[in-house]
mmCIF entry with sequence, helices, sheets and N, C-alpha, C, O atoms, coordinates in Angstrom:
data_MODEL
# 
_entry.id   MODEL 
# 
_entity.id                         1 
_entity.type                       polymer 
_entity.pdbx_number_of_molecules   1 
# 
_entity_poly.entity_id                      1 
_entity_poly.type                           'polypeptide(L)' 
_entity_poly.nstd_linkage                   no 
_entity_poly.nstd_monomer                   no 
_entity_poly.pdbx_seq_one_letter_code       TMVACGVNGVDVCYVGGDDWISVTKEGFNVCMVSPKSKQVFLAGDKGKIGWLKY 
_entity_poly.pdbx_seq_one_letter_code_can   TMVACGVNGVDVCYVGGDDWISVTKEGFNVCMVSPKSKQVFLAGDKGKIGWLKY 
_entity_poly.pdbx_strand_id                 A 
# 
loop_
_entity_poly_seq.entity_id 
_entity_poly_seq.num 
_entity_poly_seq.mon_id 
_entity_poly_seq.hetero 
1 1  THR n 
1 2  MET n 
1 3  VAL n 
1 4  ALA n 
1 5  CYS n 
1 6  GLY n 
1 7  VAL n 
1 8  ASN n 
1 9  GLY n 
1 10 VAL n 
1 11 ASP n 
1 12 VAL n 
1 13 CYS n 
1 14 TYR n 
1 15 VAL n 
1 16 GLY n 
1 17 GLY n 
1 18 ASP n 
1 19 ASP n 
1 20 TRP n 
1 21 ILE n 
1 22 SER n 
1 23 VAL n 
1 24 THR n 
1 25 LYS n 
1 26 GLU n 
1 27 GLY n 
1 28 PHE n 
1 29 ASN n 
1 30 VAL n 
1 31 CYS n 
1 32 MET n 
1 33 VAL n 
1 34 SER n 
1 35 PRO n 
1 36 LYS n 
1 37 SER n 
1 38 LYS n 
1 39 GLN n 
1 40 VAL n 
1 41 PHE n 
1 42 LEU n 
1 43 ALA n 
1 44 GLY n 
1 45 ASP n 
1 46 LYS n 
1 47 GLY n 
1 48 LYS n 
1 49 ILE n 
1 50 GLY n 
1 51 TRP n 
1 52 LEU n 
1 53 LYS n 
1 54 TYR n 
# 
_struct_asym.id          A 
_struct_asym.entity_id   1 
# 
_struct_conf.conf_type_id            HELX_P 
_struct_conf.id                      HELX_P1 
_struct_conf.pdbx_PDB_helix_id       AA1 
_struct_conf.beg_label_comp_id       ASP 
_struct_conf.beg_label_asym_id       A 
_struct_conf.beg_label_seq_id        45 
_struct_conf.pdbx_beg_PDB_ins_code   ? 
_struct_conf.end_label_comp_id       GLY 
_struct_conf.end_label_asym_id       A 
_struct_conf.end_label_seq_id        47 
_struct_conf.pdbx_end_PDB_ins_code   ? 
_struct_conf.beg_auth_comp_id        ASP 
_struct_conf.beg_auth_asym_id        A 
_struct_conf.beg_auth_seq_id         45 
_struct_conf.end_auth_comp_id        GLY 
_struct_conf.end_auth_asym_id        A 
_struct_conf.end_auth_seq_id         47 
_struct_conf.pdbx_PDB_helix_class    5 
_struct_conf.details                 ? 
_struct_conf.pdbx_PDB_helix_length   3 
# 
_struct_conf_type.id          HELX_P 
_struct_conf_type.criteria    ? 
_struct_conf_type.reference   ? 
# 
loop_
_struct_sheet.id 
_struct_sheet.type 
_struct_sheet.number_strands 
_struct_sheet.details 
AA1 ? 3 ? 
AA2 ? 3 ? 
# 
loop_
_struct_sheet_order.sheet_id 
_struct_sheet_order.range_id_1 
_struct_sheet_order.range_id_2 
_struct_sheet_order.offset 
_struct_sheet_order.sense 
AA1 1 2 ? anti-parallel 
AA1 2 3 ? anti-parallel 
AA2 1 2 ? anti-parallel 
AA2 2 3 ? anti-parallel 
# 
loop_
_struct_sheet_range.sheet_id 
_struct_sheet_range.id 
_struct_sheet_range.beg_label_comp_id 
_struct_sheet_range.beg_label_asym_id 
_struct_sheet_range.beg_label_seq_id 
_struct_sheet_range.pdbx_beg_PDB_ins_code 
_struct_sheet_range.end_label_comp_id 
_struct_sheet_range.end_label_asym_id 
_struct_sheet_range.end_label_seq_id 
_struct_sheet_range.pdbx_end_PDB_ins_code 
_struct_sheet_range.beg_auth_comp_id 
_struct_sheet_range.beg_auth_asym_id 
_struct_sheet_range.beg_auth_seq_id 
_struct_sheet_range.end_auth_comp_id 
_struct_sheet_range.end_auth_asym_id 
_struct_sheet_range.end_auth_seq_id 
AA1 1 MET A 2  ? GLY A 6  ? MET A 2  GLY A 6  
AA1 2 GLY A 9  ? CYS A 13 ? GLY A 9  CYS A 13 
AA1 3 TRP A 20 ? THR A 24 ? TRP A 20 THR A 24 
AA2 1 VAL A 30 ? SER A 34 ? VAL A 30 SER A 34 
AA2 2 GLN A 39 ? ALA A 43 ? GLN A 39 ALA A 43 
AA2 3 ILE A 49 ? LYS A 53 ? ILE A 49 LYS A 53 
# 
loop_
_atom_site.group_PDB 
_atom_site.id 
_atom_site.type_symbol 
_atom_site.label_atom_id 
_atom_site.label_alt_id 
_atom_site.label_comp_id 
_atom_site.label_asym_id 
_atom_site.label_entity_id 
_atom_site.label_seq_id 
_atom_site.pdbx_PDB_ins_code 
_atom_site.Cartn_x 
_atom_site.Cartn_y 
_atom_site.Cartn_z 
_atom_site.occupancy 
_atom_site.B_iso_or_equiv 
_atom_site.pdbx_formal_charge 
_atom_site.auth_seq_id 
_atom_site.auth_comp_id 
_atom_site.auth_asym_id 
_atom_site.auth_atom_id 
_atom_site.pdbx_PDB_model_num 
ATOM 1   N N  . THR A 1 1  ? 58.939 97.481  0.223  1.00 0.00 ? 1  THR A N  1 
ATOM 2   C CA . THR A 1 1  ? 60.264 97.732  0.755  1.00 0.00 ? 1  THR A CA 1 
ATOM 3   C C  . THR A 1 1  ? 60.508 96.822  1.947  1.00 0.00 ? 1  THR A C  1 
ATOM 4   O O  . THR A 1 1  ? 59.655 96.685  2.824  1.00 0.00 ? 1  THR A O  1 
ATOM 5   N N  . MET A 1 2  ? 61.697 96.194  1.971  1.00 0.00 ? 2  MET A N  1 
ATOM 6   C CA . MET A 1 2  ? 62.076 95.332  3.090  1.00 0.00 ? 2  MET A CA 1 
ATOM 7   C C  . MET A 1 2  ? 63.385 95.835  3.684  1.00 0.00 ? 2  MET A C  1 
ATOM 8   O O  . MET A 1 2  ? 64.257 96.331  2.970  1.00 0.00 ? 2  MET A O  1 
ATOM 9   N N  . VAL A 1 3  ? 63.507 95.700  4.995  1.00 0.00 ? 3  VAL A N  1 
ATOM 10  C CA . VAL A 1 3  ? 64.717 96.120  5.704  1.00 0.00 ? 3  VAL A CA 1 
ATOM 11  C C  . VAL A 1 3  ? 65.203 94.956  6.556  1.00 0.00 ? 3  VAL A C  1 
ATOM 12  O O  . VAL A 1 3  ? 64.412 94.292  7.226  1.00 0.00 ? 3  VAL A O  1 
ATOM 13  N N  . ALA A 1 4  ? 66.505 94.716  6.523  1.00 0.00 ? 4  ALA A N  1 
ATOM 14  C CA . ALA A 1 4  ? 67.110 93.690  7.375  1.00 0.00 ? 4  ALA A CA 1 
ATOM 15  C C  . ALA A 1 4  ? 68.261 94.332  8.138  1.00 0.00 ? 4  ALA A C  1 
ATOM 16  O O  . ALA A 1 4  ? 69.061 95.075  7.571  1.00 0.00 ? 4  ALA A O  1 
ATOM 17  N N  . CYS A 1 5  ? 68.331 94.036  9.429  1.00 0.00 ? 5  CYS A N  1 
ATOM 18  C CA . CYS A 1 5  ? 69.446 94.561  10.218 1.00 0.00 ? 5  CYS A CA 1 
ATOM 19  C C  . CYS A 1 5  ? 70.030 93.444  11.067 1.00 0.00 ? 5  CYS A C  1 
ATOM 20  O O  . CYS A 1 5  ? 69.355 92.475  11.414 1.00 0.00 ? 5  CYS A O  1 
ATOM 21  N N  . GLY A 1 6  ? 71.292 93.608  11.387 1.00 0.00 ? 6  GLY A N  1 
ATOM 22  C CA . GLY A 1 6  ? 71.987 92.639  12.222 1.00 0.00 ? 6  GLY A CA 1 
ATOM 23  C C  . GLY A 1 6  ? 73.353 93.174  12.595 1.00 0.00 ? 6  GLY A C  1 
ATOM 24  O O  . GLY A 1 6  ? 73.662 94.337  12.337 1.00 0.00 ? 6  GLY A O  1 
ATOM 25  N N  . VAL A 1 7  ? 74.165 92.338  13.194 1.00 0.00 ? 7  VAL A N  1 
ATOM 26  C CA . VAL A 1 7  ? 75.480 92.776  13.659 1.00 0.00 ? 7  VAL A CA 1 
ATOM 27  C C  . VAL A 1 7  ? 76.428 93.129  12.512 1.00 0.00 ? 7  VAL A C  1 
ATOM 28  O O  . VAL A 1 7  ? 77.441 93.792  12.733 1.00 0.00 ? 7  VAL A O  1 
ATOM 29  N N  . ASN A 1 8  ? 76.109 92.693  11.287 1.00 0.00 ? 8  ASN A N  1 
ATOM 30  C CA . ASN A 1 8  ? 76.961 92.991  10.132 1.00 0.00 ? 8  ASN A CA 1 
ATOM 31  C C  . ASN A 1 8  ? 76.488 94.179  9.312  1.00 0.00 ? 8  ASN A C  1 
ATOM 32  O O  . ASN A 1 8  ? 77.117 94.518  8.310  1.00 0.00 ? 8  ASN A O  1 
ATOM 33  N N  . GLY A 1 9  ? 75.381 94.828  9.716  1.00 0.00 ? 9  GLY A N  1 
ATOM 34  C CA . GLY A 1 9  ? 74.934 96.010  9.000  1.00 0.00 ? 9  GLY A CA 1 
ATOM 35  C C  . GLY A 1 9  ? 73.451 96.023  8.711  1.00 0.00 ? 9  GLY A C  1 
ATOM 36  O O  . GLY A 1 9  ? 72.689 95.189  9.202  1.00 0.00 ? 9  GLY A O  1 
ATOM 37  N N  . VAL A 1 10 ? 73.057 97.001  7.892  1.00 0.00 ? 10 VAL A N  1 
ATOM 38  C CA . VAL A 1 10 ? 71.655 97.207  7.529  1.00 0.00 ? 10 VAL A CA 1 
ATOM 39  C C  . VAL A 1 10 ? 71.547 97.182  6.010  1.00 0.00 ? 10 VAL A C  1 
ATOM 40  O O  . VAL A 1 10 ? 72.321 97.838  5.313  1.00 0.00 ? 10 VAL A O  1 
ATOM 41  N N  . ASP A 1 11 ? 70.579 96.421  5.501  1.00 0.00 ? 11 ASP A N  1 
ATOM 42  C CA . ASP A 1 11 ? 70.341 96.313  4.064  1.00 0.00 ? 11 ASP A CA 1 
ATOM 43  C C  . ASP A 1 11 ? 68.880 96.616  3.764  1.00 0.00 ? 11 ASP A C  1 
ATOM 44  O O  . ASP A 1 11 ? 67.995 96.365  4.582  1.00 0.00 ? 11 ASP A O  1 
ATOM 45  N N  . VAL A 1 12 ? 68.644 97.167  2.558  1.00 0.00 ? 12 VAL A N  1 
ATOM 46  C CA . VAL A 1 12 ? 67.292 97.510  2.117  1.00 0.00 ? 12 VAL A CA 1 
ATOM 47  C C  . VAL A 1 12 ? 67.047 96.877  0.754  1.00 0.00 ? 12 VAL A C  1 
ATOM 48  O O  . VAL A 1 12 ? 67.944 96.822  -0.087 1.00 0.00 ? 12 VAL A O  1 
ATOM 49  N N  . CYS A 1 13 ? 65.828 96.403  0.545  1.00 0.00 ? 13 CYS A N  1 
ATOM 50  C CA . CYS A 1 13 ? 65.408 95.868  -0.748 1.00 0.00 ? 13 CYS A CA 1 
ATOM 51  C C  . CYS A 1 13 ? 64.117 96.568  -1.144 1.00 0.00 ? 13 CYS A C  1 
ATOM 52  O O  . CYS A 1 13 ? 63.160 96.597  -0.370 1.00 0.00 ? 13 CYS A O  1 
ATOM 53  N N  . TYR A 1 14 ? 64.089 97.128  -2.335 1.00 0.00 ? 14 TYR A N  1 
ATOM 54  C CA . TYR A 1 14 ? 62.908 97.858  -2.784 1.00 0.00 ? 14 TYR A CA 1 
ATOM 55  C C  . TYR A 1 14 ? 61.976 97.020  -3.652 1.00 0.00 ? 14 TYR A C  1 
ATOM 56  O O  . TYR A 1 14 ? 60.781 97.306  -3.720 1.00 0.00 ? 14 TYR A O  1 
ATOM 57  N N  . VAL A 1 15 ? 62.504 95.976  -4.325 1.00 0.00 ? 15 VAL A N  1 
ATOM 58  C CA . VAL A 1 15 ? 61.675 95.197  -5.244 1.00 0.00 ? 15 VAL A CA 1 
ATOM 59  C C  . VAL A 1 15 ? 61.923 93.702  -5.060 1.00 0.00 ? 15 VAL A C  1 
ATOM 60  O O  . VAL A 1 15 ? 63.029 93.227  -5.317 1.00 0.00 ? 15 VAL A O  1 
ATOM 61  N N  . GLY A 1 16 ? 60.929 92.966  -4.626 1.00 0.00 ? 16 GLY A N  1 
ATOM 62  C CA . GLY A 1 16 ? 60.911 91.517  -4.671 1.00 0.00 ? 16 GLY A CA 1 
ATOM 63  C C  . GLY A 1 16 ? 61.869 90.699  -3.836 1.00 0.00 ? 16 GLY A C  1 
ATOM 64  O O  . GLY A 1 16 ? 61.716 89.479  -3.795 1.00 0.00 ? 16 GLY A O  1 
ATOM 65  N N  . GLY A 1 17 ? 62.831 91.278  -3.179 1.00 0.00 ? 17 GLY A N  1 
ATOM 66  C CA . GLY A 1 17 ? 63.742 90.509  -2.344 1.00 0.00 ? 17 GLY A CA 1 
ATOM 67  C C  . GLY A 1 17 ? 64.973 89.978  -3.042 1.00 0.00 ? 17 GLY A C  1 
ATOM 68  O O  . GLY A 1 17 ? 65.758 89.255  -2.429 1.00 0.00 ? 17 GLY A O  1 
ATOM 69  N N  . ASP A 1 18 ? 65.168 90.318  -4.319 1.00 0.00 ? 18 ASP A N  1 
ATOM 70  C CA . ASP A 1 18 ? 66.318 89.799  -5.061 1.00 0.00 ? 18 ASP A CA 1 
ATOM 71  C C  . ASP A 1 18 ? 67.545 90.702  -4.979 1.00 0.00 ? 18 ASP A C  1 
ATOM 72  O O  . ASP A 1 18 ? 68.669 90.206  -4.892 1.00 0.00 ? 18 ASP A O  1 
ATOM 73  N N  . ASP A 1 19 ? 67.350 92.001  -5.006 1.00 0.00 ? 19 ASP A N  1 
ATOM 74  C CA . ASP A 1 19 ? 68.462 92.953  -5.033 1.00 0.00 ? 19 ASP A CA 1 
ATOM 75  C C  . ASP A 1 19 ? 68.501 93.770  -3.747 1.00 0.00 ? 19 ASP A C  1 
ATOM 76  O O  . ASP A 1 19 ? 67.699 94.685  -3.557 1.00 0.00 ? 19 ASP A O  1 
ATOM 77  N N  . TRP A 1 20 ? 69.438 93.432  -2.868 1.00 0.00 ? 20 TRP A N  1 
ATOM 78  C CA . TRP A 1 20 ? 69.581 94.116  -1.586 1.00 0.00 ? 20 TRP A CA 1 
ATOM 79  C C  . TRP A 1 20 ? 70.685 95.159  -1.686 1.00 0.00 ? 20 TRP A C  1 
ATOM 80  O O  . TRP A 1 20 ? 71.726 94.918  -2.298 1.00 0.00 ? 20 TRP A O  1 
ATOM 81  N N  . ILE A 1 21 ? 70.451 96.315  -1.084 1.00 0.00 ? 21 ILE A N  1 
ATOM 82  C CA . ILE A 1 21 ? 71.413 97.412  -1.075 1.00 0.00 ? 21 ILE A CA 1 
ATOM 83  C C  . ILE A 1 21 ? 71.916 97.589  0.356  1.00 0.00 ? 21 ILE A C  1 
ATOM 84  O O  . ILE A 1 21 ? 71.120 97.722  1.286  1.00 0.00 ? 21 ILE A O  1 
ATOM 85  N N  . SER A 1 22 ? 73.221 97.591  0.530  1.00 0.00 ? 22 SER A N  1 
ATOM 86  C CA . SER A 1 22 ? 73.805 97.810  1.852  1.00 0.00 ? 22 SER A CA 1 
ATOM 87  C C  . SER A 1 22 ? 73.709 99.292  2.204  1.00 0.00 ? 22 SER A C  1 
ATOM 88  O O  . SER A 1 22 ? 74.203 100.144 1.466  1.00 0.00 ? 22 SER A O  1 
ATOM 89  N N  . VAL A 1 23 ? 73.076 99.593  3.324  1.00 0.00 ? 23 VAL A N  1 
ATOM 90  C CA . VAL A 1 23 ? 72.924 100.974 3.777  1.00 0.00 ? 23 VAL A CA 1 
ATOM 91  C C  . VAL A 1 23 ? 74.102 101.363 4.669  1.00 0.00 ? 23 VAL A C  1 
ATOM 92  O O  . VAL A 1 23 ? 74.630 102.470 4.560  1.00 0.00 ? 23 VAL A O  1 
ATOM 93  N N  . THR A 1 24 ? 74.507 100.456 5.544  1.00 0.00 ? 24 THR A N  1 
ATOM 94  C CA . THR A 1 24 ? 75.644 100.686 6.427  1.00 0.00 ? 24 THR A CA 1 
ATOM 95  C C  . THR A 1 24 ? 76.207 99.345  6.892  1.00 0.00 ? 24 THR A C  1 
ATOM 96  O O  . THR A 1 24 ? 75.488 98.348  6.973  1.00 0.00 ? 24 THR A O  1 
ATOM 97  N N  . LYS A 1 25 ? 77.471 99.339  7.188  1.00 0.00 ? 25 LYS A N  1 
ATOM 98  C CA . LYS A 1 25 ? 78.118 98.151  7.753  1.00 0.00 ? 25 LYS A CA 1 
ATOM 99  C C  . LYS A 1 25 ? 78.073 98.186  9.279  1.00 0.00 ? 25 LYS A C  1 
ATOM 100 O O  . LYS A 1 25 ? 78.495 97.236  9.937  1.00 0.00 ? 25 LYS A O  1 
ATOM 101 N N  . GLU A 1 26 ? 77.558 99.289  9.844  1.00 0.00 ? 26 GLU A N  1 
ATOM 102 C CA . GLU A 1 26 ? 77.437 99.411  11.295 1.00 0.00 ? 26 GLU A CA 1 
ATOM 103 C C  . GLU A 1 26 ? 76.321 98.500  11.787 1.00 0.00 ? 26 GLU A C  1 
ATOM 104 O O  . GLU A 1 26 ? 75.211 98.537  11.256 1.00 0.00 ? 26 GLU A O  1 
ATOM 105 N N  . GLY A 1 27 ? 76.604 97.695  12.782 1.00 0.00 ? 27 GLY A N  1 
ATOM 106 C CA . GLY A 1 27 ? 75.647 96.704  13.260 1.00 0.00 ? 27 GLY A CA 1 
ATOM 107 C C  . GLY A 1 27 ? 74.571 97.262  14.178 1.00 0.00 ? 27 GLY A C  1 
ATOM 108 O O  . GLY A 1 27 ? 74.824 98.153  14.988 1.00 0.00 ? 27 GLY A O  1 
ATOM 109 N N  . PHE A 1 28 ? 73.372 96.724  14.038 1.00 0.00 ? 28 PHE A N  1 
ATOM 110 C CA . PHE A 1 28 ? 72.240 97.038  14.908 1.00 0.00 ? 28 PHE A CA 1 
ATOM 111 C C  . PHE A 1 28 ? 71.552 95.733  15.273 1.00 0.00 ? 28 PHE A C  1 
ATOM 112 O O  . PHE A 1 28 ? 71.605 94.764  14.515 1.00 0.00 ? 28 PHE A O  1 
ATOM 113 N N  . ASN A 1 29 ? 70.910 95.705  16.430 1.00 0.00 ? 29 ASN A N  1 
ATOM 114 C CA . ASN A 1 29 ? 70.265 94.482  16.905 1.00 0.00 ? 29 ASN A CA 1 
ATOM 115 C C  . ASN A 1 29 ? 68.805 94.371  16.509 1.00 0.00 ? 29 ASN A C  1 
ATOM 116 O O  . ASN A 1 29 ? 68.286 93.262  16.374 1.00 0.00 ? 29 ASN A O  1 
ATOM 117 N N  . VAL A 1 30 ? 68.136 95.491  16.322 1.00 0.00 ? 30 VAL A N  1 
ATOM 118 C CA . VAL A 1 30 ? 66.701 95.469  16.047 1.00 0.00 ? 30 VAL A CA 1 
ATOM 119 C C  . VAL A 1 30 ? 66.327 96.684  15.202 1.00 0.00 ? 30 VAL A C  1 
ATOM 120 O O  . VAL A 1 30 ? 66.937 97.747  15.308 1.00 0.00 ? 30 VAL A O  1 
ATOM 121 N N  . CYS A 1 31 ? 65.305 96.499  14.357 1.00 0.00 ? 31 CYS A N  1 
ATOM 122 C CA . CYS A 1 31 ? 64.790 97.626  13.584 1.00 0.00 ? 31 CYS A CA 1 
ATOM 123 C C  . CYS A 1 31 ? 63.266 97.575  13.570 1.00 0.00 ? 31 CYS A C  1 
ATOM 124 O O  . CYS A 1 31 ? 62.662 96.507  13.665 1.00 0.00 ? 31 CYS A O  1 
ATOM 125 N N  . MET A 1 32 ? 62.664 98.747  13.451 1.00 0.00 ? 32 MET A N  1 
ATOM 126 C CA . MET A 1 32 ? 61.215 98.866  13.367 1.00 0.00 ? 32 MET A CA 1 
ATOM 127 C C  . MET A 1 32 ? 60.900 99.786  12.193 1.00 0.00 ? 32 MET A C  1 
ATOM 128 O O  . MET A 1 32 ? 61.444 100.886 12.098 1.00 0.00 ? 32 MET A O  1 
ATOM 129 N N  . VAL A 1 33 ? 60.030 99.340  11.307 1.00 0.00 ? 33 VAL A N  1 
ATOM 130 C CA . VAL A 1 33 ? 59.642 100.129 10.143 1.00 0.00 ? 33 VAL A CA 1 
ATOM 131 C C  . VAL A 1 33 ? 58.311 100.810 10.416 1.00 0.00 ? 33 VAL A C  1 
ATOM 132 O O  . VAL A 1 33 ? 57.366 100.190 10.903 1.00 0.00 ? 33 VAL A O  1 
ATOM 133 N N  . SER A 1 34 ? 58.254 102.103 10.093 1.00 0.00 ? 34 SER A N  1 
ATOM 134 C CA . SER A 1 34 ? 57.011 102.861 10.175 1.00 0.00 ? 34 SER A CA 1 
ATOM 135 C C  . SER A 1 34 ? 56.571 103.173 8.748  1.00 0.00 ? 34 SER A C  1 
ATOM 136 O O  . SER A 1 34 ? 57.019 104.168 8.177  1.00 0.00 ? 34 SER A O  1 
ATOM 137 N N  . PRO A 1 35 ? 55.691 102.335 8.150  1.00 0.00 ? 35 PRO A N  1 
ATOM 138 C CA . PRO A 1 35 ? 55.301 102.523 6.755  1.00 0.00 ? 35 PRO A CA 1 
ATOM 139 C C  . PRO A 1 35 ? 54.630 103.872 6.488  1.00 0.00 ? 35 PRO A C  1 
ATOM 140 O O  . PRO A 1 35 ? 54.822 104.468 5.428  1.00 0.00 ? 35 PRO A O  1 
ATOM 141 N N  . LYS A 1 36 ? 53.857 104.341 7.435  1.00 0.00 ? 36 LYS A N  1 
ATOM 142 C CA . LYS A 1 36 ? 53.137 105.601 7.235  1.00 0.00 ? 36 LYS A CA 1 
ATOM 143 C C  . LYS A 1 36 ? 54.095 106.778 7.047  1.00 0.00 ? 36 LYS A C  1 
ATOM 144 O O  . LYS A 1 36 ? 53.893 107.616 6.168  1.00 0.00 ? 36 LYS A O  1 
ATOM 145 N N  . SER A 1 37 ? 55.134 106.835 7.875  1.00 0.00 ? 37 SER A N  1 
ATOM 146 C CA . SER A 1 37 ? 56.089 107.944 7.776  1.00 0.00 ? 37 SER A CA 1 
ATOM 147 C C  . SER A 1 37 ? 57.320 107.588 6.942  1.00 0.00 ? 37 SER A C  1 
ATOM 148 O O  . SER A 1 37 ? 58.202 108.424 6.746  1.00 0.00 ? 37 SER A O  1 
ATOM 149 N N  . LYS A 1 38 ? 57.380 106.339 6.448  1.00 0.00 ? 38 LYS A N  1 
ATOM 150 C CA . LYS A 1 38 ? 58.502 105.852 5.639  1.00 0.00 ? 38 LYS A CA 1 
ATOM 151 C C  . LYS A 1 38 ? 59.841 106.054 6.348  1.00 0.00 ? 38 LYS A C  1 
ATOM 152 O O  . LYS A 1 38 ? 60.788 106.601 5.783  1.00 0.00 ? 38 LYS A O  1 
ATOM 153 N N  . GLN A 1 39 ? 59.892 105.595 7.607  1.00 0.00 ? 39 GLN A N  1 
ATOM 154 C CA . GLN A 1 39 ? 61.099 105.686 8.410  1.00 0.00 ? 39 GLN A CA 1 
ATOM 155 C C  . GLN A 1 39 ? 61.431 104.325 9.015  1.00 0.00 ? 39 GLN A C  1 
ATOM 156 O O  . GLN A 1 39 ? 60.554 103.485 9.218  1.00 0.00 ? 39 GLN A O  1 
ATOM 157 N N  . VAL A 1 40 ? 62.709 104.129 9.296  1.00 0.00 ? 40 VAL A N  1 
ATOM 158 C CA . VAL A 1 40 ? 63.176 102.928 9.978  1.00 0.00 ? 40 VAL A CA 1 
ATOM 159 C C  . VAL A 1 40 ? 63.942 103.379 11.218 1.00 0.00 ? 40 VAL A C  1 
ATOM 160 O O  . VAL A 1 40 ? 64.848 104.208 11.128 1.00 0.00 ? 40 VAL A O  1 
ATOM 161 N N  . PHE A 1 41 ? 63.579 102.834 12.363 1.00 0.00 ? 41 PHE A N  1 
ATOM 162 C CA . PHE A 1 41 ? 64.255 103.134 13.617 1.00 0.00 ? 41 PHE A CA 1 
ATOM 163 C C  . PHE A 1 41 ? 65.079 101.913 14.011 1.00 0.00 ? 41 PHE A C  1 
ATOM 164 O O  . PHE A 1 41 ? 64.590 100.785 13.955 1.00 0.00 ? 41 PHE A O  1 
ATOM 165 N N  . LEU A 1 42 ? 66.329 102.139 14.409 1.00 0.00 ? 42 LEU A N  1 
ATOM 166 C CA . LEU A 1 42 ? 67.265 101.058 14.707 1.00 0.00 ? 42 LEU A CA 1 
ATOM 167 C C  . LEU A 1 42 ? 67.829 101.222 16.115 1.00 0.00 ? 42 LEU A C  1 
ATOM 168 O O  . LEU A 1 42 ? 67.997 102.342 16.596 1.00 0.00 ? 42 LEU A O  1 
ATOM 169 N N  . ALA A 1 43 ? 68.118 100.109 16.766 1.00 0.00 ? 43 ALA A N  1 
ATOM 170 C CA . ALA A 1 43 ? 68.752 100.130 18.085 1.00 0.00 ? 43 ALA A CA 1 
ATOM 171 C C  . ALA A 1 43 ? 69.841 99.068  18.133 1.00 0.00 ? 43 ALA A C  1 
ATOM 172 O O  . ALA A 1 43 ? 69.690 97.974  17.589 1.00 0.00 ? 43 ALA A O  1 
ATOM 173 N N  . GLY A 1 44 ? 70.939 99.413  18.795 1.00 0.00 ? 44 GLY A N  1 
ATOM 174 C CA . GLY A 1 44 ? 72.054 98.485  18.911 1.00 0.00 ? 44 GLY A CA 1 
ATOM 175 C C  . GLY A 1 44 ? 72.596 98.435  20.322 1.00 0.00 ? 44 GLY A C  1 
ATOM 176 O O  . GLY A 1 44 ? 71.960 98.893  21.272 1.00 0.00 ? 44 GLY A O  1 
ATOM 177 N N  . ASP A 1 45 ? 73.780 97.873  20.439 1.00 0.00 ? 45 ASP A N  1 
ATOM 178 C CA . ASP A 1 45 ? 74.378 97.732  21.763 1.00 0.00 ? 45 ASP A CA 1 
ATOM 179 C C  . ASP A 1 45 ? 74.873 99.074  22.307 1.00 0.00 ? 45 ASP A C  1 
ATOM 180 O O  . ASP A 1 45 ? 75.085 100.024 21.553 1.00 0.00 ? 45 ASP A O  1 
ATOM 181 N N  . LYS A 1 46 ? 75.050 99.133  23.612 1.00 0.00 ? 46 LYS A N  1 
ATOM 182 C CA . LYS A 1 46 ? 75.562 100.311 24.325 1.00 0.00 ? 46 LYS A CA 1 
ATOM 183 C C  . LYS A 1 46 ? 74.725 101.562 24.064 1.00 0.00 ? 46 LYS A C  1 
ATOM 184 O O  . LYS A 1 46 ? 75.260 102.671 24.056 1.00 0.00 ? 46 LYS A O  1 
ATOM 185 N N  . GLY A 1 47 ? 73.425 101.398 23.852 1.00 0.00 ? 47 GLY A N  1 
ATOM 186 C CA . GLY A 1 47 ? 72.521 102.534 23.671 1.00 0.00 ? 47 GLY A CA 1 
ATOM 187 C C  . GLY A 1 47 ? 72.548 103.171 22.293 1.00 0.00 ? 47 GLY A C  1 
ATOM 188 O O  . GLY A 1 47 ? 71.993 104.252 22.099 1.00 0.00 ? 47 GLY A O  1 
ATOM 189 N N  . LYS A 1 48 ? 73.187 102.515 21.336 1.00 0.00 ? 48 LYS A N  1 
ATOM 190 C CA . LYS A 1 48 ? 73.278 103.068 19.981 1.00 0.00 ? 48 LYS A CA 1 
ATOM 191 C C  . LYS A 1 48 ? 71.903 103.078 19.329 1.00 0.00 ? 48 LYS A C  1 
ATOM 192 O O  . LYS A 1 48 ? 71.172 102.090 19.391 1.00 0.00 ? 48 LYS A O  1 
ATOM 193 N N  . ILE A 1 49 ? 71.554 104.206 18.700 1.00 0.00 ? 49 ILE A N  1 
ATOM 194 C CA . ILE A 1 49 ? 70.295 104.300 17.962 1.00 0.00 ? 49 ILE A CA 1 
ATOM 195 C C  . ILE A 1 49 ? 70.579 104.836 16.568 1.00 0.00 ? 49 ILE A C  1 
ATOM 196 O O  . ILE A 1 49 ? 71.580 105.515 16.343 1.00 0.00 ? 49 ILE A O  1 
ATOM 197 N N  . GLY A 1 50 ? 69.691 104.526 15.641 1.00 0.00 ? 50 GLY A N  1 
ATOM 198 C CA . GLY A 1 50 ? 69.813 105.006 14.279 1.00 0.00 ? 50 GLY A CA 1 
ATOM 199 C C  . GLY A 1 50 ? 68.448 105.269 13.688 1.00 0.00 ? 50 GLY A C  1 
ATOM 200 O O  . GLY A 1 50 ? 67.433 104.812 14.213 1.00 0.00 ? 50 GLY A O  1 
ATOM 201 N N  . TRP A 1 51 ? 68.427 106.010 12.591 1.00 0.00 ? 51 TRP A N  1 
ATOM 202 C CA . TRP A 1 51 ? 67.185 106.390 11.939 1.00 0.00 ? 51 TRP A CA 1 
ATOM 203 C C  . TRP A 1 51 ? 67.443 106.525 10.449 1.00 0.00 ? 51 TRP A C  1 
ATOM 204 O O  . TRP A 1 51 ? 68.430 107.133 10.035 1.00 0.00 ? 51 TRP A O  1 
ATOM 205 N N  . LEU A 1 52 ? 66.561 105.961 9.651  1.00 0.00 ? 52 LEU A N  1 
ATOM 206 C CA . LEU A 1 52 ? 66.646 106.069 8.192  1.00 0.00 ? 52 LEU A CA 1 
ATOM 207 C C  . LEU A 1 52 ? 65.304 106.521 7.650  1.00 0.00 ? 52 LEU A C  1 
ATOM 208 O O  . LEU A 1 52 ? 64.257 106.157 8.186  1.00 0.00 ? 52 LEU A O  1 
ATOM 209 N N  . LYS A 1 53 ? 65.332 107.302 6.604  1.00 0.00 ? 53 LYS A N  1 
ATOM 210 C CA . LYS A 1 53 ? 64.104 107.676 5.904  1.00 0.00 ? 53 LYS A CA 1 
ATOM 211 C C  . LYS A 1 53 ? 64.226 107.108 4.496  1.00 0.00 ? 53 LYS A C  1 
ATOM 212 O O  . LYS A 1 53 ? 65.249 107.280 3.835  1.00 0.00 ? 53 LYS A O  1 
ATOM 213 N N  . TYR A 1 54 ? 63.161 106.422 4.038  1.00 0.00 ? 54 TYR A N  1 
ATOM 214 C CA . TYR A 1 54 ? 63.219 105.822 2.700  1.00 0.00 ? 54 TYR A CA 1 
ATOM 215 C C  . TYR A 1 54 ? 62.123 106.346 1.820  1.00 0.00 ? 54 TYR A C  1 
ATOM 216 O O  . TYR A 1 54 ? 62.020 105.950 0.659  1.00 0.00 ? 54 TYR A O  1 
# 
């Protein structure tokens, strides 16, 4: 599983990097993946935070 985040949104790819799924159009500056708990933590401007479970 791969996760990409940026000012245009968050996308996830489950197989090989060819088919990306848009999770949200809300922008984030950084993401951290926790493989053990299968969670993604996101942070953006003005203290915005997000969390995804995959």
